[in-house]
N, C-alpha and C positions, 0 to 999 in steps of 0.2 A: 244748333244755334241758328243756322241759316234759315231753317223753317220758321223759327220764332221771328226773325227779321222780316220774312215774307208775310207772316201773319200780321206783324205790326204795321207794315205798309198797307195791307188790305183793310185793316181796322181803321186806319187814318182816312182811307178813301170813303169808308162807310160813314165816318164822322162828318166828312165834308158833304156827303149826300144828305145826311140828316139836316145840315145847315141849309141846304137847298130847299128842303121842305119848310124849315122855319121862315126863310126869306119869302118863299112863295105864299105862305099864309099871311105874313105881315104885309105884303104888297097887295093882298086881296086876290091873287091869281087862283088860289085854292082855299077851301075852307073845310070845316069838319064834315059837311055833307059830301064834298068831293072826296075826302079821305075814306069815307065809308064806301062810296062807289068804287074807288080804286082798290080798297081792301077786298071787296067782293070779286073784282076782276082778278086780283092776285091769287085768292084762294081757289077760284073756280076755273081759271084759264092758265095763268102764268105758271104757278107752282106745279100743276099737273104736267105742264110741258117740261119742267126740270126733271120730274120723276121719270117720265118716259125716255127722255134723251139720256139720262144718267144710266138707265138700265139697258138701253139699246146697245148691245155689243155681242161679240162672239162668245158662245157658251163655253165655259171651262169649269171643271169640278172645283177648283180652288176658289172661284168666285162664289159658288153656292155655299161652300164651307165658310168663307169669309162673311157672307150675308147672314148666315146663321149666328156666327159669333157676334156680329154687329147688333143683331136683334137682341141677343142675351145681354150684351153690355148696355144697350139702350134701356132695357127693363131695369137693369141694375142701378144705373145712375138716376133714373126716375124714382126708384124705391128709396134710394139714399136721400133724395130730395124730400120725399114724403115724410120719412122718419125725422130728418132735420127740421122740417117745418113744424111737425107735431111737438117735438121736444123743445125747440127754441122759440116758438111763437105761441104763447099761451093766451087763451081766451080769458078776459076779465070783465068785470061789470062796466057797462057803458062803452065797451070797445069790442069791435068785431074784427077778428084777425084774418078773415077769409082771403082778401086780396093779397095780403102779405104772404100767406102760405102758398097761394097760387104762384106768386112772383118767384118764390124760392124753388118750387118744383119744376116750373116750365121755363126752359131757356129758349132763346130766339133761334133755335137750331135750324128750323126750316128755311129761314131767310138769311141768317148771318153765316151759318157754318159751311154751307156748300161752296160758296166762292172761296172761303178760306182753305177748305180742304182741297179744292181743285188747284189753287195756286201753289199750295205748299206740298201736297202729297200726290197730285196727278189725277187724271181722269178716272182711273180704276177706283180710287178711294171714294169718288162720288157715288159709285154703285153701292158701296157699303153704307153710305150716308142715308140712302133711301130706306134701309131697314130701320135706322134710328128714327127717321121721321115717321115711319109707320107706328113705332112705339109711342112717339110723341102724340100723334093724333088719337091713338087708342086711349091713352091716359087722359088726354085733353077732354074728350067727349064722354068720359066715364067719371074718373076721380075728379078732374078739374071742374066740371059742371056741378057735380055733387058738392064740392067744397064751397062753391059760390052760392049754393042753395037752389040749384036748378034741377037736381035729380039726374040720375043716369040717363043718357040719351043714346041708346044703341042704334036706334033708327037713323039718327043723323050721322053716326059713325059709318054705317053701311052704305049710306048715300053720299058720303063725302067724296068730292071729285078727286082729291089726292089719293084716297084709298083705292078708288076705282082705277085711277091712272096707274098706280103701283101694280094692281092685279093685272091690268091689261099689259103693262110693260113686262111683267114676269112671264106672262103667257107668250108674248112675242119673243122674249129671251129664251124660254124653255123650248119652244118649237122652232126657234130660229126663223121667224117669219120676216122676210125682207120687206122693208118699206121703201117706196120710191124716194129718190133723192130730194125732190122738191118738198115732199111731206115731212121728212125728218129734218130738213133744213129749216122749214117753217116752225116746227115744234121747238127746235133749238133756239131760234131767234125769239120766239114768244117766251120761252123759259128764261132767256137772257135778261128779260125785263124785271125778273123777280127781285133781285137785290136792290137795284136803284129805286124801284117803286116802293119796296118795303121800308127803306131808310127815309125816303121822302115822306111817306105816310107817317112814320114815327115823328119826323120833324114837325109835321102839321099838328099832331096831337100835343106835342111838347111846347109848341110856340106860345101857348096862352099861359104858361107857367111863369111866375115871377121869382126872382132870386129869394124873396122871403119865403116862398113855398118850399124851398130846398134847405131850410135851416133846421129841420127836424132830425135830430141825431138818430132816431129810430129808423128812418129811411136808409141811412148809411149802414146801420147794423144789418138790415135785410139784404142790402146790396153786397155786403161782405160775405154773408152766408151764401148767397146765390153765386157770386163771382169767384170766391176763393175757397170757402170751407167745403162746399159740396164737391167741387172739382178735385180738391186735395184728397178728400176721403176716397173719391172714386179712383184716383191714381193709386192710392194705397191698396185698394182692392185688386187692381190690375197687377200690382207688384206681388201681392201675397199669393194670388192664384197662378202667377207666371203665364197667363194666357197669351201674352205677347210673343211667346216662343213656341206656341203649340203647332204652328205650321208656317209655311213660307211667308205668306202675306199677313200673318196675325199681328205683327207690329204695326203695320199700316192701319189695320182695323182698329187696334187699341188707341192709337194716337188720333185717328179721325173721331173716335168716340169721345176722347178728352176734349178736342176742339168743340164738339157739339155740346158737351156738358158745361163748358166754360163760357158760353155765350151769355150775353145780358138777358135780363128777364124778358119773356115773350111779350110783344105788343098786344097780343090777344087778351092779356089781363085787363087792358083798358077797355077793349071792345066788349068783352064778356061782362065786366063789372057794370058798364053802362047799360047793357041789355038787361041785366038782372037787378038793376038798382042797388049796386053794391059799391059805393064810394069810388066813382070813376076818377074824381080829381086826385084822390090819394093814390090810386093805381097809376095815374100819369106821373106822379112824383116818383113812385117806385121805379118805373121804367126809365125815367129821365136820369136818375142817379146811377142806376145799374148800367145804363148805356154809356154814360160819361165815364164811369169807373172802368168799364170794359176796355177803353182805349189803352189803359195800362195793364189791367189784369189779364186780358186775353193773351197778349204776347208773353206775359209772365208765365201763365199756365202752359203755353205752348213750349216755352223754354224748359220748364220743369219736366214736362212730358218727354221732350226730346232728349234731355239729359239722363233721366231715370229709367225710362222704358227702353230696354235693349232687346 
């Protein structure tokens, strides 16, 4: 229960950071163009810093085993999302479900989960989170782009700065290459910008929405699937397999995976929908409701995981 309270506190901080983005947009300090520039910085510079700093540590066999389990669990909850999206969001005449399916499958794990995991579970758990983010990026640039009508993009996946940083980080980890203190400190500081920037960017995109835009009950249905149903099914899979008891740190891996799975819809659904001409306004509504709802559902899922996964 203590972990759930820590998660709740961190989620409130993220909510306030989102309001900073809304305020900055309303006051004219930042705009959508600024948000796109900050998003590019986030993806290409700041998030890779998180990846390297999270992986940079003394090599232990249990860490490698935990990384492998985290990868498998990451694949599992993305597949659960794919199945849920296909079964629960149907295509019908005059309606395209692509953004909604994307919003169900992809949680904001890269930006929201790591600070939650660090605060509630400790630094070691962030190492496992990098495996989950690897899965997220792989699905994002293959299934995700295909769902939005852009086709598989393996080239972008292999050139993705986050994937490259994870590979570099794992090489440093495997061969135990020491980095000078000023370099690793710089990497950590740059990585520390990830969460505040990502929430501020979300606020910028959400600032143009009106209350009337959030009256569509279908949006809330998608948010419930993303924030509650998919994580609950995932928790059920963890309990059925008993994987949380497979080795010493397996419970930490399992709970870190639940935190990642329970995050709100990824902000990238807005960016990718806009880039591919797929209902960017509707995508903004999906992210807005899912993010607001996560203020309650994320601590709830954390409490359920803490209580059930032993």
